[in-house]
C-alpha positions as CSV (number, residue, x, y, z in Angstrom):
1,M,30.6,-0.5,-37.2
2,I,29.0,2.5,-35.7
3,V,31.2,5.7,-35.5
4,V,30.6,8.3,-32.8
5,N,32.0,11.3,-34.6
6,K,32.9,14.5,-32.8
7,C,33.5,12.5,-29.7
8,D,35.3,15.5,-28.1
9,L,31.9,17.3,-27.8
10,P,29.7,17.2,-24.7
11,G,27.3,14.2,-24.7
12,A,29.5,11.9,-26.8
13,D,30.4,9.7,-23.9
14,R,26.8,9.2,-23.0
15,L,25.9,8.5,-26.7
16,E,28.6,5.8,-26.9
17,T,27.5,4.1,-23.7
18,E,23.8,4.1,-24.8
19,L,24.8,2.7,-28.2
20,R,26.8,-0.1,-26.7
21,E,24.0,-1.0,-24.4
22,Q,21.4,-1.1,-27.1
23,I,23.2,-2.9,-29.9
24,N,25.3,-5.5,-28.1
25,L,22.5,-7.6,-26.8
26,P,23.0,-11.3,-25.9
27,G,22.7,-13.5,-28.9
28,A,23.1,-10.7,-31.4
29,R,25.9,-10.2,-33.8
30,R,28.7,-8.0,-32.3
31,V,28.8,-4.5,-33.6
32,S,31.8,-2.2,-33.0
33,V,31.4,1.3,-31.6
34,V,34.3,3.5,-32.5
35,R,35.1,7.0,-31.2
36,A,36.3,9.5,-33.9
37,G,37.1,13.1,-33.7
38,Q,39.8,15.6,-32.8
39,G,42.4,13.9,-30.7
40,E,41.2,10.3,-31.4
41,P,43.7,9.0,-34.1
42,A,43.2,5.4,-33.0
43,G,39.5,5.6,-33.9
44,W,40.4,6.8,-37.4
45,D,42.9,4.0,-37.8
46,E,40.2,1.4,-36.9
47,I,37.7,2.9,-39.3
48,C,40.3,2.8,-42.2
49,R,41.2,-0.8,-41.4
50,Y,37.4,-1.7,-41.4
51,A,36.9,0.0,-44.7
52,M,39.8,-1.8,-46.2
53,G,38.3,-5.1,-45.2
54,E,40.7,-5.8,-42.3
55,R,38.0,-6.5,-39.8
C-alpha cells in the first residue's frame, strides 16, 4: 500500500495518478494507492484495516 498523505494540497492528484501508472503494470502484483489527509476519512479507514491485516 502506498499512501498519498496531505492529499488536500496542490499536486496530490497528479502524484496519485503518476504512482498508479508506474506501479500497476501488467503482470505485476497489485499495489493499492490510498489518499489520506484532511477530509479523507475513508482513506484512513482503509489504512487501519490494512495495518490490522484485513487486506
